[in-house]
N, C-alpha and C positions, 0 to 999 in steps of 0.2 A: 847516616845519612839515611832520607828517609825511604828510598825503594828499600830500601834491605829491612829497614822495618815491616815495613805493606809484605815485604813477600817471606818475613821469618813469620809474621804474626799468619799468612794465610797458611802456611807450611805447617805450622802446630795446628790448626784449624779445623786442617784435615786431619791429621796424624793423630788425633784428638777425637776427634767426630762433634767437633761441637756446631753448636748449633748458629750464633752470633760471633760478630768481630764487635770489641766496642772499644771505643774511641773517646779517649778523653782529651780536650779539648779545650787550655785555656785561653783567656777573650781576650785580655789585653793585650797588643802588641802580636798577637797571635793570628786569631780571629777579628778583630776592630783595634784598628790607632788607638793606645791611651792618650788623654789631651791631657790629663793630669789636673785637672779640673774638676766641679762638684758646678753642677754639674757634669758628667760627660756626654759626650758628644759622638751616638753611634755611627762610621762611618764606612757601611759595609762596601761599599767602592773604592775603598780607599788598597784594596793587595786584587788585585788582577787572577781570575782561576776563585777566588773563597766563595763566591756566589757558587757559583757554577758546583764545584765540590763538595760544594757542603749542600744542596739541593741533590746531588746524585745520590750519597751516601743516605739522605732522608729519606732517596723513595726504596732504598735499598732494603725489605723487611728483614734480610739476615744483618746487617748494620746496628747497631743504636751505639747513639751517641751523646755522649754527653757531658756537660757544660762543666767547667773545674777554674774557682775561681773563689778570690777570698771577696766578692762583691757580694753588696747588700742582697739580698733577697726580693726586695723591694724594685731594687736595678735589673735582678738578674729577667722578672716578668718583663721591665720597661722591654730589655730586652731581646726577649721569648720574644713577645708580640714584635716586634719590627720583626723577630727570625722571619717568622711565620708569616705574615707577607708575602713574606720573598722563596713562600710555598719552601721552608727550611723547620722541621720541629727536630724535639730537643726531648729526649727521652727520659734523661734524670740530671738534678744539677747535686756537683757534689756526693754524688752514689751512687753505686748500682747494688738496686736488694734482690737482684738477677742470680746474684754469687754472692753464696754465704757460707759462711767461716766452717771448717770440717778441720780431720785427723793434719794435715798438713800446711792449713790457709786457715789465716788469721786476718778476718777483712771489716775489722770493726774502727783502727783507726787509717788505713786506707784500706779504698776500695781495688776492687779488682777491677785493669781493663788492658787491652794488646796492647792500642795503638797510645804512646802521649805526643800531644802534639802543645809546643812550651816555646816561647820565646827561650826560657828558660834550662831548654831539652834541648839548645843550639838549631830549636824551627828557627829559618825565614822567611817570613809570610811573603817576603817578595818576589820569591822562585820557587817557595818550594808547596805551595796550592796547585800552580801548572801542573806538577809532580805527583802528587793528589790524588789531579782531575785525570791526568793519563791513565794511570795506574784503577782505579774507580770506576772509571769508562770500559777499561777492560772486562774487567771481573764481574760487572754487569752485564757487558753484552756476550762473554763468550764463558762466563764462568771461572770457578777460580782453578780448576786445573790445568785449562788452557790456559787463563792467564800465565800460571806458573811454568805455561813450556815455554809462550811468549816472550816472559820477563826473562825467562836466565836464559833466551838465546837471543837477549838484547837486541828479543824485534817489538818490544809494545813502537806501535804509529807514536810519532808526533805531536799530534792531536786528532782525534775521530770529532767526527763532525757530530751534531744534539741531530 
């Protein structure tokens, strides 16, 4: 469940003293519906709360967004431009150059991320974007420690006002 993944990532971040949380987000059928046509038409409004959740993540300096897809770089640029028009900024595409390989981790073929959103990871864009929005708005409003207290007590607001 996406709520558990977010709470787990925030606990790990606090415990290990990490500065950032890395979100690897697939494009098709996660961020936008796939049309299975060429060219693909990107419908940013199809999934309720996706734009709000992504805008919130994008505004948080301690959250990094990595688009994860087999889409060509040209199509990624087109999507990135569209996202930018909606105040959503992407940090990386199919890479995380901030986390290098070390003695216990090899990031040459699989980059590091804390939370992965992909329809193939059982992500449901019709329901999970609202959940993500509630979690990240709570983190943004109260900080990670207070967020975890509220999340553990099942006291997250149903929705926070912008």
